[in-house]
N, C-alpha and C positions, 0 to 999 in steps of 0.2 A: 736616211743615214743618221738623224739625231737619235733614233729609237735604238739603232744598232750600237752606236757609240755609248749610249746610256747603259744598255745591256752589258756591254763589254766591261765598262768601268765598274759597275755593281759586281759583277763576277770577279774582277781583280781585287776589289776590296775584300772580298770573301777569302781568296786563296793567298794573296800577298800579305806579308806581315805589316800591321799598322806602324807608321812612323810619324813623330811629332812634326808638325808643320814648321815650328819654330827652330828646332835644334837637331831633328833627325833621330831622336831617342826612340827605340823600338817599343812596340806593344801598346802605343797610345797614339792618338791623332793629335793630341795637344796636351804636353805634360804640366804638371803643376808648377815646375819651376818657370816655364815659358809664361804661364798665366801670371805669376807673381811679377814677372818682368814688364808686363803691361802697365803703362800709366793710366792713371784714373783721371776724369775731369776735376778741376777744382770745385766745380758745381756739378754734381751728378744729376741733379734735377734742375731745369730751367723753366721760367715761365716768361712767355713773350706775348705782350698784349696785342702785337701786331699780327699774330698767327691765330688761326682758327682752333688749335688745340689748346687744352687747359695747362698741360705740362708736357715736357719731354725729358725722359730720363735715360742716361746711357751708362753701360757698365765700365767701358774703357775708352780711351782716346784712340782715334783712328790713325794709327802711326805704326811703324815697324812691324813687330809679329802681328799685332792686330789687323794691320792691312793685308798681311800675307793670308791670315786666317780667312778674312771676309773674300778676298780674291779667289782662293781655292774653293771655298763653299759655294760662291755665287757663280763663278765662271768655269771651275774645273770639275764640277760635279762631285766634289767630296762632301757628299751629305752626311757622312758619319761625323763631321764636325758639329753638327747641329746641338746634340746634348751638351757638348763642351761649352758652347757659346750660350745655351739657354740658361744653365746653372747660375752664372754670374748675373745674368739679367734678372733672375728670380730674386736674388739676393738684394738687388736695388729696389724691389717693390715694396710698397707700404705694409705695415703689420698694424692693425689687420688689414686684409685685402678689400679696400672699399671699392670693388670693381664687379660689375654685373656679367660682362661678357667680353670676350676677345675677338678681334678681327685682325686679319693680315693685310698689308698693303698688297693689292693683287696685281698680277701680270695681265696684260691684255691676251686674250686667248692665243693669238698667233705667235706671240713671245713665248707664251707657256709651251706650245707645241715645239718651238724651236730649242728652248733649253731643256725640256722634259720634266721641269719641277719649278714650283715657286719656293725660293729660299725663306721667305717671311712666313709662308705657310708651315714649313718644316719647324722653324723655330716656334711658332704658335702652338703646334701640337705638342711638342716637348714642354713648353711652359705651362699648357694646360694640364698635362700630366702630372706636373710638380705642384700645381697650385689649386687644382680642381676648379679653376675659372672655366666656365663653358666656352668652347671655341667654335664659332659660327663661320665656316669657310665661304658661305654664299650671301653673307649679309652686306658685303662690300665688293663691288665689281668694277672692273676697268672698262669703260664704254667706248674708247678709242686708244689707238696706239699712237703714242707720242714718241718723239725723238728720244735718244739716250740722253739722260741728264748730264752725264760726264762730258757730253760734247757741247752742251750749252756754255755761252761765254761768260755768264755772270748770273747773280741771283735774280735778276730781273727776266732774264731769258728762260731760266729754270722755272720760275713761277708761270710764265706764260706758256711754256712747254706742257704743264700738267693741268692748266686751268680747266676746269670743267671735265676732267678726264675720268671721274669716278662717280658712281651712283650707289647709294646705300639704301638698305631695305628700311621701311618705317617701323620694323620690328625693334629698332634701337631706340625708339621714343622713349624718352624719360630715363633711360639707362647710363649708368657710367661705364664707359667703354674703354678697353685697352687696345690701343692700335700698336701693332708690332711690325718692325722691319728690321733688316740687318744692320743698316748704317744710316746715320743723319750727317748731311753735309750742310747744305743751306737751309735745309728744312722745308724746301719747296713742295716736294712730294707729300710729306706728312701734313702740310698745311692744306693742301688740296683735297686729301683723303679725309682729314678732319672736317673740312668745310662741308663735304658730302655728308659726312655722318651728323653734323650739326644741323644741315638743312633737313635731314629726315627725322630730327627730333631728339637726337642724343642730349643727355643732360651735360655730360662732360666727356671730354676725350683726352685719355693720357697716353702718351707715346712712349713706346720702350724699344730701344734699340740696343744691339750689342756694342757698337761703336759710335763715337760722334766726332767729326772733324772739328779740331779746335783752332 
Protein backbone atom coordinates (compact mmCIF):
# COMPACT_ATOMS: atom_id res chain seq x y z
CA UNK A 1 0.00 0.00 0.00
CA UNK A 2 2.83 2.40 0.81
CA UNK A 3 4.32 1.99 -2.67
CA UNK A 4 0.93 2.58 -4.26
CA UNK A 5 0.30 5.72 -2.22
CA UNK A 6 3.79 7.00 -3.01
CA UNK A 7 3.32 6.42 -6.74
CA UNK A 8 -0.06 8.13 -6.76
CA UNK A 9 1.26 11.11 -4.80
CA UNK A 10 4.20 11.61 -7.13
CA UNK A 11 1.87 11.38 -10.14
CA UNK A 12 -0.42 14.00 -8.61
CA UNK A 13 2.54 16.35 -8.10
CA UNK A 14 3.16 16.14 -11.85
CA UNK A 15 -0.38 16.84 -13.01
CA UNK A 16 -1.78 19.14 -10.32
CA UNK A 17 -0.61 22.75 -10.02
CA UNK A 18 1.89 23.40 -7.25
CA UNK A 19 0.63 25.50 -4.36
CA UNK A 20 2.59 27.15 -1.57
CA UNK A 21 2.36 25.24 1.71
CA UNK A 22 2.15 28.49 3.61
CA UNK A 23 -0.34 30.66 1.71
CA UNK A 24 -1.68 28.59 -1.16
CA UNK A 25 -0.10 30.69 -3.89
CA UNK A 26 -0.03 28.83 -7.20
CA UNK A 27 3.00 27.65 -9.17
CA UNK A 28 5.33 27.10 -6.22
CA UNK A 29 5.53 24.77 -3.22
CA UNK A 30 6.97 27.50 -0.99
CA UNK A 31 6.83 31.15 -2.05
CA UNK A 32 9.41 33.83 -1.29
CA UNK A 33 6.95 35.75 0.89
CA UNK A 34 6.34 32.75 3.15
CA UNK A 35 10.06 32.06 3.36
CA UNK A 36 10.58 35.64 4.53
CA UNK A 37 7.94 35.26 7.25
CA UNK A 38 9.82 32.41 8.90
CA UNK A 39 11.60 33.43 12.08
CA UNK A 40 15.32 32.76 12.29
CA UNK A 41 17.08 31.62 15.48
CA UNK A 42 18.87 34.30 17.47
CA UNK A 43 21.88 31.99 17.22
CA UNK A 44 21.77 30.08 13.98
CA UNK A 45 24.83 28.06 15.02
CA UNK A 46 25.08 26.64 18.51
CA UNK A 47 27.86 24.73 20.24
CA UNK A 48 26.99 22.36 23.06
CA UNK A 49 29.79 20.74 25.01
CA UNK A 50 27.39 18.09 26.34
CA UNK A 51 26.67 16.74 22.85
CA UNK A 52 28.88 14.73 20.49
CA UNK A 53 28.50 17.09 17.55
CA UNK A 54 30.86 20.04 17.07
CA UNK A 55 28.12 22.51 16.14
CA UNK A 56 24.49 22.64 15.02
CA UNK A 57 23.15 25.17 12.52
CA UNK A 58 19.52 25.80 11.58
CA UNK A 59 18.03 28.06 8.93
CA UNK A 60 14.72 28.84 10.67
CA UNK A 61 12.76 28.30 13.88
CA UNK A 62 10.46 25.28 13.96
CA UNK A 63 7.19 27.19 14.17
CA UNK A 64 4.23 28.35 12.09
CA UNK A 65 4.93 27.94 8.35
CA UNK A 66 8.20 26.12 8.98
CA UNK A 67 6.38 23.52 11.05
CA UNK A 68 3.85 23.01 8.24
CA UNK A 69 6.67 22.69 5.71
CA UNK A 70 8.45 20.02 7.75
CA UNK A 71 5.21 18.13 8.37
CA UNK A 72 4.21 18.09 4.69
CA UNK A 73 7.74 17.14 3.64
CA UNK A 74 8.23 14.45 6.25
CA UNK A 75 4.82 12.85 6.63
CA UNK A 76 2.74 13.85 3.59
CA UNK A 77 5.18 12.80 0.87
CA UNK A 78 5.63 16.32 -0.54
CA UNK A 79 9.20 15.66 -1.65
CA UNK A 80 9.13 18.66 -3.98
CA UNK A 81 9.74 20.85 -0.91
CA UNK A 82 13.31 19.56 -0.56
CA UNK A 83 15.10 22.14 -2.78
CA UNK A 84 13.14 24.98 -1.16
CA UNK A 85 14.40 23.83 2.23
CA UNK A 86 17.94 23.08 1.09
CA UNK A 87 18.65 26.58 -0.26
CA UNK A 88 18.34 28.44 3.08
CA UNK A 89 20.32 25.64 4.74
CA UNK A 90 23.17 26.18 2.29
CA UNK A 91 23.15 29.91 2.99
CA UNK A 92 23.89 29.12 6.64
CA UNK A 93 26.97 27.04 5.84
CA UNK A 94 30.44 28.51 6.38
CA UNK A 95 32.45 30.17 3.63
CA UNK A 96 34.71 28.59 2.62
CA UNK A 97 33.06 25.20 3.09
CA UNK A 98 35.49 23.47 5.44
CA UNK A 99 33.63 20.19 5.17
CA UNK A 100 34.89 16.98 3.61
CA UNK A 101 31.78 14.82 3.35
CA UNK A 102 28.04 14.86 3.99
CA UNK A 103 25.85 12.19 5.56
CA UNK A 104 22.13 12.13 6.36
CA UNK A 105 20.48 10.98 9.56
CA UNK A 106 19.23 7.57 8.39
CA UNK A 107 15.91 5.82 8.89
CA UNK A 108 15.76 2.21 9.94
CA UNK A 109 15.14 0.04 6.88
CA UNK A 110 11.67 -0.94 8.11
CA UNK A 111 10.60 2.67 8.54
CA UNK A 112 12.16 3.54 5.18
CA UNK A 113 9.97 0.90 3.56
CA UNK A 114 6.90 2.33 5.27
CA UNK A 115 7.59 5.96 4.33
CA UNK A 116 9.17 5.27 0.96
CA UNK A 117 11.93 7.83 1.33
CA UNK A 118 14.31 9.41 3.82
CA UNK A 119 13.66 13.14 4.01
CA UNK A 120 17.17 13.83 5.36
CA UNK A 121 18.71 12.05 2.39
CA UNK A 122 16.64 14.13 -0.04
CA UNK A 123 17.88 17.31 1.62
CA UNK A 124 21.45 16.01 1.53
CA UNK A 125 21.27 15.34 -2.21
CA UNK A 126 20.02 18.86 -2.90
CA UNK A 127 22.62 20.42 -0.60
CA UNK A 128 25.37 18.36 -2.24
CA UNK A 129 24.26 19.59 -5.67
CA UNK A 130 24.51 23.20 -4.49
CA UNK A 131 27.78 22.91 -2.59
CA UNK A 132 29.67 20.05 -4.27
CA UNK A 133 30.24 18.45 -0.86
CA UNK A 134 30.26 14.68 -1.53
CA UNK A 135 27.17 12.95 -0.14
CA UNK A 136 27.77 9.41 1.10
CA UNK A 137 24.39 7.76 1.77
CA UNK A 138 25.82 4.51 3.14
CA UNK A 139 28.38 5.85 5.60
CA UNK A 140 25.85 6.20 8.42
CA UNK A 141 23.22 3.53 9.06
CA UNK A 142 20.53 2.87 11.64
CA UNK A 143 21.08 -0.48 13.33
CA UNK A 144 17.83 -0.70 15.27
CA UNK A 145 14.36 0.74 15.03
CA UNK A 146 13.68 3.09 17.90
CA UNK A 147 10.37 4.55 19.02
CA UNK A 148 9.22 7.82 17.51
CA UNK A 149 11.00 10.73 19.15
CA UNK A 150 7.83 12.82 19.25
CA UNK A 151 6.33 10.21 21.59
CA UNK A 152 9.19 10.39 24.11
CA UNK A 153 8.31 12.32 27.26
CA UNK A 154 11.44 14.43 27.65
CA UNK A 155 15.04 14.88 26.54
CA UNK A 156 16.24 12.06 28.81
CA UNK A 157 13.77 9.66 27.22
CA UNK A 158 14.69 10.86 23.74
CA UNK A 159 18.40 10.32 24.33
CA UNK A 160 17.74 6.84 25.71
CA UNK A 161 15.49 6.09 22.73
CA UNK A 162 18.27 6.58 20.15
CA UNK A 163 21.32 5.58 22.19
CA UNK A 164 23.54 3.24 20.14
CA UNK A 165 21.01 3.28 17.28
CA UNK A 166 23.56 4.29 14.63
CA UNK A 167 26.67 2.82 13.07
CA UNK A 168 29.18 4.81 11.01
CA UNK A 169 31.74 3.66 8.49
CA UNK A 170 35.41 4.08 9.39
CA UNK A 171 35.72 5.88 6.06
CA UNK A 172 34.86 9.06 8.04
CA UNK A 173 38.11 8.81 10.00
CA UNK A 174 39.89 12.15 10.08
CA UNK A 175 37.16 13.92 8.09
CA UNK A 176 35.03 16.98 8.84
CA UNK A 177 31.49 15.68 8.44
CA UNK A 178 28.27 17.57 7.67
CA UNK A 179 25.35 15.73 9.29
CA UNK A 180 21.97 16.65 7.78
CA UNK A 181 18.42 16.32 9.09
CA UNK A 182 15.15 18.19 8.61
CA UNK A 183 14.58 19.45 12.15
CA UNK A 184 16.36 19.61 15.51
CA UNK A 185 14.25 19.56 18.66
CA UNK A 186 16.15 18.34 21.72
CA UNK A 187 19.17 17.32 19.64
CA UNK A 188 19.06 13.74 20.91
CA UNK A 189 18.97 12.12 17.46
CA UNK A 190 21.75 14.31 16.11
CA UNK A 191 23.80 13.64 19.24
CA UNK A 192 23.48 9.86 18.85
CA UNK A 193 24.33 10.00 15.15
CA UNK A 194 27.28 12.29 15.81
CA UNK A 195 28.52 9.96 18.54
CA UNK A 196 28.60 7.10 16.04
CA UNK A 197 30.53 9.24 13.56
CA UNK A 198 33.02 10.31 16.23
CA UNK A 199 33.44 6.69 17.36
CA UNK A 200 34.32 5.82 13.76
CA UNK A 201 37.04 8.48 13.79
CA UNK A 202 35.39 11.63 12.40
CA UNK A 203 37.44 14.69 13.28
CA UNK A 204 34.43 17.02 13.50
CA UNK A 205 30.67 16.67 13.06
CA UNK A 206 28.70 19.77 12.07
CA UNK A 207 24.92 19.40 12.01
CA UNK A 208 22.67 21.23 9.55
CA UNK A 209 18.89 21.29 9.79
CA UNK A 210 16.18 23.26 8.08
CA UNK A 211 14.51 24.10 11.39
CA UNK A 212 15.26 24.06 15.09
CA UNK A 213 12.79 24.07 17.96
CA UNK A 214 13.51 27.07 20.18
